BALOBA-1460 file (C-alpha; in Angstrom, 3 decimals):
// residues 191
<rec num="1" residu="m" x="64.177" y="57.584" z="104.982"/>
<rec num="2" residu="q" x="63.021" y="54.701" z="102.860"/>
<rec num="3" residu="m" x="64.815" y="51.373" z="102.754"/>
<rec num="4" residu="k" x="65.220" y="49.952" z="99.285"/>
<rec num="5" residu="r" x="65.882" y="46.275" z="98.745"/>
<rec num="6" residu="e" x="67.165" y="45.050" z="95.405"/>
<rec num="7" residu="m" x="67.405" y="41.468" z="94.256"/>
<rec num="8" residu="p" x="70.857" y="40.449" z="93.116"/>
<rec num="9" residu="a" x="71.058" y="39.444" z="89.476"/>
<rec num="10" residu="l" x="71.966" y="35.873" z="90.501"/>
<rec num="11" residu="i" x="68.694" y="35.378" z="92.377"/>
<rec num="12" residu="t" x="66.583" y="36.901" z="89.625"/>
<rec num="13" residu="h" x="68.303" y="34.881" z="86.901"/>
<rec num="14" residu="h" x="68.139" y="31.731" z="89.050"/>
<rec num="15" residu="s" x="64.408" y="32.242" z="89.638"/>
<rec num="16" residu="l" x="63.767" y="32.651" z="85.929"/>
<rec num="17" residu="l" x="65.663" y="29.453" z="85.196"/>
<rec num="18" residu="i" x="63.669" y="27.558" z="87.822"/>
<rec num="19" residu="t" x="60.371" y="28.917" z="86.446"/>
<rec num="20" residu="d" x="61.351" y="27.980" z="82.896"/>
<rec num="21" residu="f" x="62.566" y="24.552" z="84.058"/>
<rec num="22" residu="m" x="59.363" y="23.887" z="86.023"/>
<rec num="23" residu="g" x="57.261" y="25.015" z="83.063"/>
<rec num="24" residu="s" x="59.040" y="22.648" z="80.698"/>
<rec num="25" residu="r" x="58.735" y="19.797" z="83.232"/>
<rec num="26" residu="r" x="54.981" y="20.385" z="83.520"/>
<rec num="27" residu="k" x="54.685" y="20.450" z="79.731"/>
<rec num="28" residu="a" x="56.699" y="17.202" z="79.650"/>
<rec num="29" residu="r" x="54.277" y="15.636" z="82.153"/>
<rec num="30" residu="e" x="51.355" y="16.762" z="80.004"/>
<rec num="31" residu="c" x="52.981" y="15.110" z="76.977"/>
<rec num="32" residu="a" x="53.573" y="11.937" z="79.005"/>
<rec num="33" residu="l" x="49.897" y="11.978" z="80.005"/>
<rec num="34" residu="q" x="48.907" y="12.323" z="76.355"/>
<rec num="35" residu="m" x="51.135" y="9.364" z="75.466"/>
<rec num="36" residu="l" x="49.543" y="7.254" z="78.223"/>
<rec num="37" residu="f" x="46.100" y="8.293" z="77.004"/>
<rec num="38" residu="a" x="47.038" y="7.236" z="73.460"/>
<rec num="39" residu="a" x="48.409" y="3.933" z="74.758"/>
<rec num="40" residu="d" x="45.167" y="3.326" z="76.654"/>
<rec num="41" residu="v" x="43.008" y="4.076" z="73.611"/>
<rec num="42" residu="a" x="45.105" y="2.624" z="70.786"/>
<rec num="43" residu="g" x="47.112" y="-0.023" z="72.627"/>
<rec num="44" residu="t" x="50.420" y="1.297" z="71.262"/>
<rec num="45" residu="r" x="53.375" y="0.752" z="73.601"/>
<rec num="46" residu="g" x="57.037" y="1.514" z="74.139"/>
<rec num="47" residu="v" x="59.303" y="3.089" z="71.574"/>
<rec num="48" residu="e" x="56.612" y="2.869" z="68.900"/>
<rec num="49" residu="l" x="54.292" y="4.976" z="71.078"/>
<rec num="50" residu="a" x="56.965" y="7.617" z="71.702"/>
<rec num="51" residu="r" x="58.012" y="7.752" z="68.050"/>
<rec num="52" residu="y" x="54.412" y="8.169" z="66.900"/>
<rec num="53" residu="f" x="53.638" y="10.786" z="69.554"/>
<rec num="54" residu="w" x="56.666" y="12.970" z="68.808"/>
<rec num="55" residu="s" x="56.237" y="12.729" z="65.041"/>
<rec num="56" residu="e" x="52.447" y="13.105" z="64.797"/>
<rec num="57" residu="l" x="50.857" y="14.482" z="67.952"/>
<rec num="58" residu="a" x="53.330" y="16.661" z="69.836"/>
<rec num="59" residu="d" x="53.452" y="20.402" z="69.308"/>
<rec num="60" residu="g" x="57.254" y="20.628" z="69.057"/>
<rec num="61" residu="e" x="57.709" y="23.320" z="71.731"/>
<rec num="62" residu="l" x="59.697" y="21.095" z="74.093"/>
<rec num="63" residu="d" x="63.463" y="21.027" z="74.316"/>
<rec num="64" residu="n" x="65.270" y="17.683" z="74.106"/>
<rec num="65" residu="q" x="65.679" y="17.333" z="77.876"/>
<rec num="66" residu="a" x="61.924" y="17.777" z="78.439"/>
<rec num="67" residu="r" x="61.125" y="15.373" z="75.570"/>
<rec num="68" residu="e" x="63.394" y="12.754" z="77.140"/>
<rec num="69" residu="f" x="61.726" y="13.282" z="80.531"/>
<rec num="70" residu="a" x="58.246" y="12.909" z="78.986"/>
<rec num="71" residu="t" x="59.237" y="9.784" z="77.087"/>
<rec num="72" residu="r" x="60.908" y="8.269" z="80.182"/>
<rec num="73" residu="l" x="57.770" y="8.933" z="82.257"/>
<rec num="74" residu="a" x="55.395" y="7.439" z="79.688"/>
<rec num="75" residu="i" x="57.456" y="4.376" z="78.775"/>
<rec num="76" residu="g" x="58.437" y="3.805" z="82.409"/>
<rec num="77" residu="t" x="54.827" y="3.986" z="83.540"/>
<rec num="78" residu="l" x="53.768" y="1.454" z="80.908"/>
<rec num="79" residu="a" x="56.694" y="-0.847" z="81.736"/>
<rec num="80" residu="n" x="55.713" y="-0.806" z="85.427"/>
<rec num="81" residu="l" x="51.947" y="-0.756" z="84.959"/>
<rec num="82" residu="e" x="51.226" y="-3.752" z="87.172"/>
<rec num="83" residu="e" x="53.144" y="-2.290" z="90.127"/>
<rec num="84" residu="v" x="51.664" y="1.177" z="89.573"/>
<rec num="85" residu="d" x="48.083" y="-0.098" z="89.229"/>
<rec num="86" residu="e" x="48.453" y="-2.193" z="92.381"/>
<rec num="87" residu="r" x="49.413" y="0.882" z="94.388"/>
<rec num="88" residu="i" x="46.411" y="2.753" z="92.971"/>
<rec num="89" residu="r" x="44.090" y="-0.210" z="93.642"/>
<rec num="90" residu="s" x="45.212" y="-0.328" z="97.261"/>
<rec num="91" residu="r" x="43.976" y="3.240" z="97.821"/>
<rec num="92" residu="a" x="41.113" y="3.652" z="95.348"/>
<rec num="93" residu="e" x="38.407" y="2.196" z="97.559"/>
<rec num="94" residu="h" x="35.319" y="1.090" z="95.651"/>
<rec num="95" residu="w" x="36.893" y="2.087" z="92.326"/>
<rec num="96" residu="r" x="38.115" y="-0.318" z="89.681"/>
<rec num="97" residu="i" x="40.884" y="1.217" z="87.600"/>
<rec num="98" residu="s" x="39.108" y="0.229" z="84.397"/>
<rec num="99" residu="r" x="36.063" y="2.293" z="85.498"/>
<rec num="100" residu="m" x="38.051" y="5.483" z="86.139"/>
<rec num="101" residu="a" x="38.011" y="8.219" z="83.511"/>
<rec num="102" residu="l" x="40.889" y="7.799" z="81.042"/>
<rec num="103" residu="v" x="42.559" y="11.071" z="81.980"/>
<rec num="104" residu="d" x="42.224" y="10.453" z="85.713"/>
<rec num="105" residu="r" x="43.607" y="6.918" z="85.720"/>
<rec num="106" residu="n" x="46.511" y="7.849" z="83.479"/>
<rec num="107" residu="l" x="47.341" y="10.902" z="85.566"/>
<rec num="108" residu="l" x="47.302" y="8.703" z="88.680"/>
<rec num="109" residu="r" x="49.530" y="6.168" z="86.933"/>
<rec num="110" residu="l" x="51.953" y="8.861" z="85.833"/>
<rec num="111" residu="a" x="52.215" y="10.366" z="89.325"/>
<rec num="112" residu="v" x="52.595" y="6.996" z="91.059"/>
<rec num="113" residu="y" x="55.340" y="6.003" z="88.623"/>
<rec num="114" residu="e" x="57.088" y="9.319" z="89.336"/>
<rec num="115" residu="f" x="56.737" y="8.731" z="93.108"/>
<rec num="116" residu="v" x="58.456" y="5.370" z="92.900"/>
<rec num="117" residu="h" x="60.945" y="5.676" z="90.046"/>
<rec num="118" residu="e" x="61.971" y="9.337" z="89.739"/>
<rec num="119" residu="a" x="63.866" y="11.659" z="92.086"/>
<rec num="120" residu="t" x="61.103" y="14.274" z="92.095"/>
<rec num="121" residu="p" x="59.925" y="15.125" z="95.628"/>
<rec num="122" residu="r" x="56.547" y="13.480" z="96.204"/>
<rec num="123" residu="t" x="54.820" y="16.709" z="97.193"/>
<rec num="124" residu="v" x="55.962" y="18.301" z="93.929"/>
<rec num="125" residu="t" x="54.612" y="15.306" z="92.026"/>
<rec num="126" residu="i" x="51.216" y="15.691" z="93.703"/>
<rec num="127" residu="n" x="51.109" y="19.431" z="93.029"/>
<rec num="128" residu="e" x="52.035" y="18.923" z="89.388"/>
<rec num="129" residu="a" x="49.417" y="16.189" z="88.982"/>
<rec num="130" residu="l" x="46.759" y="18.461" z="90.477"/>
<rec num="131" residu="e" x="47.683" y="21.349" z="88.178"/>
<rec num="132" residu="i" x="47.429" y="19.030" z="85.172"/>
<rec num="133" residu="a" x="44.130" y="17.619" z="86.471"/>
<rec num="134" residu="r" x="42.717" y="21.142" z="86.734"/>
<rec num="135" residu="r" x="43.571" y="21.649" z="83.085"/>
<rec num="136" residu="f" x="42.462" y="18.297" z="81.660"/>
<rec num="137" residu="s" x="39.814" y="16.972" z="84.047"/>
<rec num="138" residu="t" x="37.041" y="18.095" z="86.405"/>
<rec num="139" residu="y" x="37.036" y="19.716" z="89.831"/>
<rec num="140" residu="e" x="35.721" y="16.505" z="91.415"/>
<rec num="141" residu="a" x="38.418" y="14.484" z="89.687"/>
<rec num="142" residu="t" x="41.067" y="16.806" z="91.082"/>
<rec num="143" residu="q" x="39.850" y="16.060" z="94.609"/>
<rec num="144" residu="f" x="39.713" y="12.325" z="93.834"/>
<rec num="145" residu="i" x="43.266" y="12.354" z="92.435"/>
<rec num="146" residu="n" x="44.547" y="14.382" z="95.395"/>
<rec num="147" residu="g" x="43.036" y="11.932" z="97.903"/>
<rec num="148" residu="i" x="44.494" y="8.857" z="96.234"/>
<rec num="149" residu="l" x="47.941" y="10.371" z="95.653"/>
<rec num="150" residu="d" x="48.129" y="11.704" z="99.203"/>
<rec num="151" residu="a" x="47.284" y="8.246" z="100.602"/>
<rec num="152" residu="i" x="49.895" y="6.573" z="98.366"/>
<rec num="153" residu="k" x="52.454" y="9.223" z="99.378"/>
<rec num="154" residu="r" x="51.804" y="8.418" z="103.053"/>
<rec num="155" residu="d" x="52.274" y="4.697" z="102.311"/>
<rec num="156" residu="l" x="55.560" y="5.383" z="100.520"/>
<rec num="157" residu="d" x="56.734" y="7.735" z="103.270"/>
<rec num="158" residu="q" x="56.245" y="4.900" z="105.773"/>
<rec num="159" residu="e" x="58.070" y="2.422" z="103.520"/>
<rec num="160" residu="s" x="60.966" y="4.745" z="102.732"/>
<rec num="161" residu="p" x="60.960" y="8.352" z="103.901"/>
<rec num="162" residu="e" x="62.120" y="10.905" z="101.368"/>
<rec num="163" residu="v" x="65.531" y="12.430" z="101.793"/>
<rec num="164" residu="d" x="65.448" y="16.218" z="102.079"/>
<rec num="165" residu="v" x="67.075" y="17.257" z="98.814"/>
<rec num="166" residu="a" x="68.022" y="20.701" z="100.143"/>
<rec num="167" residu="q" x="70.177" y="19.110" z="102.850"/>
<rec num="168" residu="n" x="72.065" y="17.057" z="100.282"/>
<rec num="169" residu="l" x="73.044" y="19.815" z="97.856"/>
<rec num="170" residu="t" x="76.748" y="19.995" z="97.208"/>
<rec num="171" residu="h" x="78.639" y="22.758" z="95.487"/>
<rec num="172" residu="e" x="81.931" y="22.683" z="93.685"/>
<rec num="173" residu="s" x="82.954" y="26.052" z="95.118"/>
<rec num="174" residu="d" x="83.786" y="26.847" z="98.725"/>
<rec num="175" residu="d" x="80.685" y="29.018" z="99.036"/>
<rec num="176" residu="s" x="77.657" y="27.456" z="100.633"/>
<rec num="177" residu="l" x="74.274" y="27.681" z="98.914"/>
<rec num="178" residu="e" x="73.202" y="30.132" z="101.598"/>
<rec num="179" residu="d" x="76.190" y="32.389" z="100.826"/>
<rec num="180" residu="t" x="75.633" y="32.112" z="97.083"/>
<rec num="181" residu="l" x="71.971" y="33.048" z="97.289"/>
<rec num="182" residu="r" x="72.198" y="35.531" z="100.162"/>
<rec num="183" residu="i" x="70.182" y="38.662" z="99.587"/>
<rec num="184" residu="p" x="72.123" y="41.735" z="100.645"/>
<rec num="185" residu="a" x="70.902" y="43.739" z="103.600"/>
<rec num="186" residu="p" x="68.719" y="46.718" z="102.759"/>
<rec num="187" residu="q" x="70.640" y="49.896" z="102.082"/>
<rec num="188" residu="p" x="69.311" y="53.366" z="102.820"/>
<rec num="189" residu="s" x="68.191" y="55.094" z="99.662"/>
<rec num="190" residu="e" x="69.794" y="58.374" z="98.711"/>
<rec num="191" residu="e" x="66.741" y="60.610" z="98.486"/>
């Protein structure tokens, strides 16, 4: 007798939504990185930078929510550049920010801004930064970025530990998240 386990439609649909959401967030981070790169090269800032990027450089595949996230990350990073660069400087031993590769320093800036000013879990931010680094930079740079971001994460965790988001989920219904997402027990197959 073989046990067959089927995923409820809710879990499958939920997983697809999360995958799509995470994909659009990564694409948004890549767009934010491109905006920071453009700002570094051309000196364009703020709303002018975002307007130019979305009208001339972006590929148009992003939904409005992802575009807003990308713009918020890029403009927020630039608005807080002194604070962000200071955190990087404190952990980038023997490296001046101006001597770092353009992609690497802007990816670090983006991630540090997200650590401090967004609700994204810090580990997720590091993982996303590393995935983007693998795409746009070198293997060595990925290790460099990981080391710096991990050290900054430890500093921030000491300053203000992250709240476990899963413990703070609330639902409008009486069902708990565990009940909502519970996978049914395996049923014997009728063979």
